[in-house]
C-alpha positions as CSV (number, residue, x, y, z in Angstrom):
1,M,90.7,-10.7,13.1
2,A,87.9,-10.6,10.5
3,A,86.8,-7.3,9.3
4,P,83.2,-6.1,10.1
5,D,80.7,-7.0,7.4
6,H,79.9,-3.4,6.4
7,L,83.5,-2.9,5.8
8,A,83.8,-6.0,3.6
9,V,80.8,-4.7,1.6
10,E,82.6,-1.2,1.1
11,R,85.9,-3.0,0.0
12,S,84.0,-5.2,-2.6
13,T,82.1,-2.1,-3.9
14,D,85.1,0.0,-4.4
15,A,87.5,-2.7,-5.7
16,G,88.3,-2.5,-9.4
17,P,89.0,-5.6,-11.7
18,A,90.4,-8.7,-10.4
19,G,94.1,-8.1,-9.1
20,S,93.7,-4.4,-9.1
21,P,93.9,-2.3,-5.9
22,A,90.8,-0.8,-4.6
23,V,89.9,2.8,-5.9
24,P,87.5,5.0,-4.0
25,G,84.4,5.9,-5.9
26,R,82.0,4.0,-8.3
27,P,83.7,1.1,-9.9
28,G,82.0,1.5,-13.4
29,T,83.1,5.3,-13.6
30,T,86.6,4.4,-12.2
31,R,87.0,1.6,-14.8
32,R,85.9,3.7,-17.7
33,R,88.3,6.5,-16.7
34,A,91.1,4.1,-16.6
35,Q,90.3,2.6,-19.9
36,E,90.0,6.2,-21.5
37,R,93.3,7.1,-20.1
38,A,94.9,3.9,-21.5
39,K,93.3,4.6,-24.8
40,H,94.6,8.2,-25.2
41,G,97.9,7.1,-23.9
42,S,98.1,4.5,-26.6
43,L,97.1,7.1,-29.2
44,R,99.8,9.6,-28.0
45,S,102.4,6.9,-28.0
46,R,101.5,5.7,-31.6
47,F,101.5,9.3,-32.7
48,R,104.9,9.9,-31.3
49,R,106.1,6.6,-33.0
50,D,104.5,7.3,-36.4
51,W,104.4,11.1,-36.7
52,Q,106.8,10.9,-39.7
53,L,104.6,8.6,-41.7
54,L,101.6,10.7,-40.7
55,L,103.4,13.8,-42.0
56,M,103.9,12.2,-45.3
57,T,100.2,11.7,-45.8
58,V,99.5,15.6,-45.3
59,P,100.2,16.5,-48.9
60,A,97.9,13.7,-50.2
61,I,95.1,14.6,-47.7
62,G,95.5,18.3,-48.8
63,L,95.1,17.4,-52.4
64,L,92.2,15.1,-51.7
65,L,90.4,17.9,-49.8
66,L,91.2,20.5,-52.3
67,F,90.3,18.8,-55.6
68,H,87.6,16.2,-54.3
69,Y,85.7,17.5,-51.2
70,V,85.9,21.2,-51.7
71,P,84.3,21.0,-55.2
72,L,81.5,19.0,-53.7
73,L,80.1,22.3,-52.5
74,G,79.6,23.4,-56.0
75,N,76.7,20.8,-56.2
76,V,74.5,23.5,-54.8
77,I,73.9,24.9,-58.4
78,A,72.0,21.8,-59.2
79,F,69.2,23.4,-57.3
80,Q,69.6,26.7,-58.8
81,D,69.2,28.5,-62.2
82,Y,73.0,29.2,-62.1
83,S,74.5,31.9,-64.0
84,P,78.3,32.6,-63.8
85,Y,77.6,36.2,-64.2
86,V,75.8,36.7,-61.0
87,G,77.5,33.7,-59.1
88,I,76.1,31.2,-56.7
89,K,74.9,33.7,-54.1
90,D,72.6,35.6,-56.3
91,S,71.4,32.8,-58.7
92,P,67.7,32.0,-58.0
93,W,66.6,28.8,-56.5
94,V,64.6,26.3,-58.4
95,G,64.6,23.4,-56.2
96,M,64.1,19.9,-57.9
97,S,63.2,21.4,-61.2
98,N,66.4,20.4,-62.9
99,F,66.1,16.8,-61.8
100,Q,62.5,16.8,-63.0
101,W,63.6,17.9,-66.5
102,L,66.4,15.4,-66.4
103,M,64.2,12.4,-65.7
104,F,62.1,13.2,-68.9
105,D,65.1,13.8,-71.1
106,E,65.4,11.2,-73.7
107,S,69.1,12.0,-74.5
108,F,69.9,11.6,-70.8
109,W,68.5,8.1,-70.7
110,D,70.1,7.2,-74.1
111,A,73.5,8.1,-72.6
112,T,72.7,6.2,-69.4
113,I,71.8,3.0,-71.4
114,N,75.1,3.4,-73.5
115,T,77.2,3.8,-70.4
116,L,75.6,0.7,-68.6
117,S,75.9,-1.3,-71.8
118,I,79.7,-0.5,-72.2
119,T,80.4,-1.0,-68.5
120,T,78.6,-4.4,-68.6
121,F,80.4,-5.7,-71.7
122,Q,83.9,-4.6,-70.4
123,L,83.0,-6.0,-66.9
124,I,82.6,-9.4,-68.7
125,F,85.3,-9.3,-71.3
126,Y,87.8,-6.9,-69.9
127,F,87.8,-7.3,-66.1
128,P,89.1,-10.9,-65.8
129,L,91.9,-10.2,-68.2
130,P,94.3,-8.6,-65.8
131,I,93.9,-11.6,-63.5
132,L,94.9,-14.1,-66.3
133,L,97.6,-11.9,-67.4
134,A,99.1,-11.7,-63.9
135,I,98.8,-15.5,-63.4
136,L,100.7,-16.0,-66.7
137,L,103.4,-13.4,-65.7
138,D,103.8,-15.1,-62.3
139,S,104.3,-18.5,-64.1
140,V,107.3,-17.1,-65.8
141,V,110.3,-18.5,-64.0
142,R,113.2,-16.2,-65.5
143,P,113.1,-12.9,-63.7
144,R,114.7,-10.9,-66.7
145,L,112.2,-12.3,-69.1
146,R,109.3,-11.5,-66.7
147,L,110.5,-7.9,-66.2
148,F,110.9,-7.5,-69.9
149,I,107.3,-8.7,-70.5
150,Q,106.0,-6.5,-67.7
151,G,107.6,-3.5,-69.3
152,I,106.0,-4.2,-72.7
153,V,102.6,-4.7,-71.2
154,Y,102.8,-1.8,-68.9
155,M,103.9,0.8,-71.5
156,P,100.7,1.5,-73.3
157,H,99.1,2.8,-70.0
158,F,101.3,5.9,-70.3
159,F,100.1,6.7,-73.7
160,S,97.3,9.3,-74.0
161,W,93.9,8.5,-75.5
162,V,94.8,10.8,-78.4
163,L,97.7,8.5,-79.3
164,V,95.8,5.4,-78.8
165,V,92.9,6.3,-81.0
166,T,95.4,7.4,-83.6
167,L,97.2,4.1,-83.6
168,F,93.9,2.2,-83.8
169,Q,92.9,4.6,-86.8
170,Q,96.1,3.6,-88.6
171,M,95.4,0.0,-88.1
172,F,91.6,-0.3,-88.5
173,G,90.4,2.9,-90.1
174,G,89.3,3.1,-93.8
175,A,92.8,3.9,-95.0
176,G,94.5,1.7,-92.3
177,L,96.7,-1.3,-92.5
178,L,94.0,-3.8,-92.3
179,A,91.8,-2.3,-95.1
180,Q,94.9,-2.1,-97.4
181,I,95.6,-5.7,-96.8
182,L,92.1,-6.7,-97.7
183,R,92.1,-4.5,-100.8
184,D,95.5,-6.1,-102.0
185,H,93.9,-9.6,-101.7
186,G,90.7,-8.6,-103.7
187,F,88.4,-7.9,-100.9
188,S,86.5,-4.7,-100.2
189,G,88.0,-2.5,-97.3
190,V,86.5,-2.2,-94.0
191,D,86.4,0.8,-91.7
192,I,86.0,-0.3,-88.2
193,M,86.6,3.1,-86.6
194,T,83.4,4.6,-88.2
195,N,81.2,1.5,-87.7
196,P,78.5,2.2,-84.9
197,D,77.5,-1.3,-84.6
198,T,81.0,-2.6,-83.6
199,F,81.8,0.6,-81.6
200,I,81.6,-1.3,-78.2
201,L,84.0,-3.9,-79.4
202,L,86.4,-1.2,-80.5
203,V,86.5,0.8,-77.3
204,T,86.8,-2.5,-75.3
205,A,89.8,-3.5,-77.5
206,E,91.3,-0.1,-76.9
207,T,90.9,-0.3,-73.2
208,V,92.4,-3.9,-73.0
209,W,95.3,-2.7,-75.1
210,K,95.9,0.4,-72.9
211,D,95.2,-0.6,-69.4
212,A,95.1,-4.6,-69.1
213,G,98.9,-4.7,-68.3
214,W,98.6,-1.9,-65.9
215,G,95.8,-3.6,-64.0
216,T,98.0,-6.6,-63.4
217,I,100.2,-4.8,-60.9
218,I,97.7,-5.3,-57.9
219,F,97.1,-9.0,-58.7
220,L,100.9,-9.5,-59.0
221,A,101.3,-8.1,-55.6
222,A,98.4,-10.5,-54.3
223,L,100.2,-13.5,-55.9
224,A,103.3,-12.5,-54.2
225,A,101.6,-12.5,-50.8
226,I,100.5,-16.3,-51.2
227,N,102.6,-18.5,-49.0
228,P,104.9,-20.4,-51.4
229,H,104.8,-23.4,-49.0
230,L,101.2,-24.1,-50.0
231,Y,102.4,-24.8,-53.5
232,E,105.1,-27.0,-52.1
233,A,102.8,-29.0,-49.9
234,A,100.3,-29.4,-52.7
235,A,102.9,-30.6,-55.2
236,V,104.2,-33.1,-52.6
237,D,100.7,-34.4,-52.2
238,G,100.3,-34.9,-55.9
239,A,98.2,-31.9,-57.0
240,S,98.6,-30.8,-60.6
241,R,99.2,-27.4,-61.9
242,W,95.5,-26.8,-62.6
243,R,94.6,-28.1,-59.0
244,R,97.0,-25.6,-57.4
245,L,95.7,-22.9,-59.5
246,W,92.1,-23.7,-58.6
247,H,92.6,-24.4,-54.8
248,I,95.5,-22.0,-54.0
249,T,96.0,-19.3,-56.5
250,L,92.3,-18.2,-57.1
251,P,91.3,-18.4,-53.5
252,G,94.3,-16.1,-52.6
253,L,93.2,-13.7,-55.3
254,R,89.6,-13.6,-54.2
255,P,89.7,-10.9,-51.7
256,V,91.6,-8.5,-54.1
257,F,89.2,-9.5,-56.8
258,V,86.0,-8.7,-54.8
259,L,87.6,-5.4,-53.6
260,L,88.2,-4.2,-57.2
261,L,84.9,-5.6,-58.4
262,I,83.0,-3.5,-55.9
263,L,85.1,-0.4,-56.9
264,R,84.3,-1.1,-60.5
265,L,80.6,-1.4,-59.8
266,G,80.7,1.8,-58.0
267,D,82.3,3.4,-60.9
268,A,79.9,1.8,-63.4
269,L,78.5,5.2,-64.7
270,N,82.0,6.6,-65.3
271,V,83.6,4.8,-68.3
272,G,85.7,7.7,-69.3
273,F,85.5,11.1,-71.2
274,E,88.4,11.4,-73.7
275,Q,88.2,8.1,-75.4
276,F,84.6,8.7,-76.3
277,F,84.8,12.4,-77.0
278,L,87.5,11.7,-79.6
279,Q,85.4,9.2,-81.5
280,R,82.0,10.6,-81.1
281,D,81.9,12.4,-84.4
282,A,83.3,9.3,-86.2
283,V,80.5,6.9,-85.1
284,G,77.7,9.2,-84.1
285,R,76.0,10.4,-80.9
286,D,73.7,7.3,-80.6
287,A,76.6,4.9,-80.3
288,A,79.2,7.0,-78.4
289,E,77.3,9.3,-76.1
290,V,77.9,8.4,-72.7
291,L,77.2,10.4,-69.4
292,D,80.5,12.2,-69.4
293,T,80.1,13.5,-72.9
294,F,76.5,14.2,-72.3
295,M,77.4,16.5,-69.4
296,Y,80.0,18.2,-71.5
297,W,77.8,18.9,-74.4
298,R,74.8,20.0,-72.2
299,T,76.8,22.2,-70.0
300,L,80.0,23.7,-71.5
301,L,78.4,24.2,-75.0
302,T,74.9,25.4,-74.2
303,G,75.6,27.1,-70.8
304,E,73.1,25.0,-68.9
305,W,75.4,24.8,-65.9
306,S,72.6,23.6,-63.4
307,Y,71.3,21.0,-65.8
308,G,74.9,19.4,-66.1
309,A,75.3,19.6,-62.3
310,A,72.1,17.8,-61.7
311,A,73.2,15.1,-64.1
312,G,76.5,14.7,-62.4
313,L,74.9,14.6,-59.0
314,V,72.5,11.9,-60.1
315,K,75.4,9.9,-61.4
316,G,77.4,10.3,-58.1
317,V,74.5,9.2,-55.9
318,A,73.8,6.2,-58.3
319,G,77.5,5.2,-58.0
320,L,77.5,5.5,-54.1
321,I,74.2,3.3,-54.1
322,L,75.9,0.6,-56.2
323,I,79.0,0.5,-54.2
324,L,77.0,0.2,-51.0
325,I,75.0,-2.6,-52.5
326,A,78.1,-4.5,-53.8
327,N,79.9,-4.2,-50.4
328,K,76.9,-5.5,-48.6
329,V,76.8,-8.5,-51.0
330,A,80.5,-9.1,-50.4
331,H,79.8,-9.3,-46.6
332,R,77.0,-11.8,-47.3
333,F,79.6,-14.0,-49.1
334,G,82.1,-13.7,-46.3
335,E,84.3,-11.1,-47.8
336,Q,85.5,-7.9,-46.2
337,G,84.8,-5.7,-49.1
338,I,85.8,-1.9,-48.8
339,Y,84.8,-1.7,-45.2
340,K,83.5,-4.0,-42.5
341,R,81.9,-3.1,-39.3
342,S,83.7,-4.3,-36.2
């Protein structure tokens, strides 16, 4: 016997998705509640499954909060005439006065230009080297030889900048090995360590020697993730070594390359402190003054805490803008970048 029309209308209104039993109440609300219950249940089940892994991240998260996010609250002194003797609470507010003085400070702009020049130079001549070194190491067939070479190129990363600068001083200083060899052969000695014109080449060479090997770790991991069957299939089809490198290896490294490039652009205003601080007096302020050393000399030595905080805040905001722009450009070229909206 067929049901009356008004009962059929009520059944169709209360029914949920296809194949599910009818639930009294509005269908949209009931469906949302069911989805929320399923979502929360899934989160709880994943937490019960992975709580040991989540527990292992607690110390790292604590260190991140303690040493990175909590100190961000100290940026408030950039808007004050801060004095450590009266504290943040009683220091007078000056608004944007520190930033206005910063914009008209020639020494700040000189340090910014030096920083950007060194970053651009190292981005061109240093950033691709870990990729090339990783490809060369990956092509070594014998595992023992590969591990030996990796140990050799990784080792300088663990040296302090004091030791690195000392070694370069013994090699390229006025009384170094290179100058002595030139004098023994009748030439005048050279002192590269005190030449401001070649300082950018010097710091880049120091960075390459110290960190190029360490930078290959990520690219070696990316190379290990490439399917080896792709190389086998390409070799069967007659592709040469260069063809396999161009069409398999480099596309496999491209996501990692783009990710690290974005991070490097976001860190463009941070070229380091110790390396330039140690060599600043030898080559002069005009060649070796970068933003990190500028904030040190204008803050700790002169007591202009608010001025240095304003410079650091400008540097951080500029880095954030650069990393957002670089990530947007990566999305335009079809790469995921650091994050990607779902």
